[in-house]
C-alpha angles and dihedrals in degrees: 000000000000119000091246089055092058122095104278093236090056095054113108095237093049092047089051091051094048104036108017134243096294092065094059122096121233089257092053092049091050090047090057090054095046092047099200143019130220138261109305094007124074122214094260091054090047091050092051089050091053092049091048090051090056097037094122099034135047115274086204089070095048118133124224090248091054091051094045090054090066112091108246096024108100132168095287095051091042091052091047092052095044091048090052092049092049092049089050091053094047094049100040100031099038109148116248117247092227137041121293106234104155136052087222088068089054091047093051091053097044106029089108084078087071088079093057119106094212131052114264115197115202132182119206115203120210137187126231090280092053092251113145115253098179146321132235130201097223100182147344111218138190124282093292110010140056120203108222129174122193093236090059090055101041104035091073089043091057092047091051093045089235120181095203144359137220117208125208139170137168129243110220088198090067091236110135095203133105117256124210089258090052091053092049097048092044092053090048093051094045090053092047090050091053090055091051095041092243111125121220101221098184146339112221122196110208131209127164093254105034147351142232120221121200088201095052090047088050092240088126121046116210 
């Protein structure tokens, strides 16, 4: 079925106009970016195929070759997606002009993650003055767990010549407390950072309403 053959109220643009952005599914949002599908496959079907292709990895980190390998996603659609992802990173992960000296600053910048239904684990890389150099979306986990390996956190830190790193992830449950898994992965990453000479300054758990700081709770010594 072509988009124009769908009930008008079910079309992504019409749903956006009537109900707002929050009511659209990921596939519908992606369909709005892609604009159109291909012969025999409407844009919603194409969007669902793209999301399925990247089910276990972050679509934000997709390469142009990975996108081009999907039937129906050519150079123009790939460029459109990559431009959107880059704009998202620049707006949401724009480095601060001054030093980051409080987990509340991190929470203010990333509390939008509290609305996500899966855990997003992010590493923030800082220079010797605690000024942000860059951020990296390390993993997107299941409903209640992110799978994080030290190499995924520290390989970008080494490339960026970072002096330290701040870890953060959201809790979809809304509980701003550290789980046993959080304690284990934090300890593992702190120990890995010591070996590499890259200090883990803090691990901040984000919810929409509040945060939990390992540093403030004295679970990380700096």
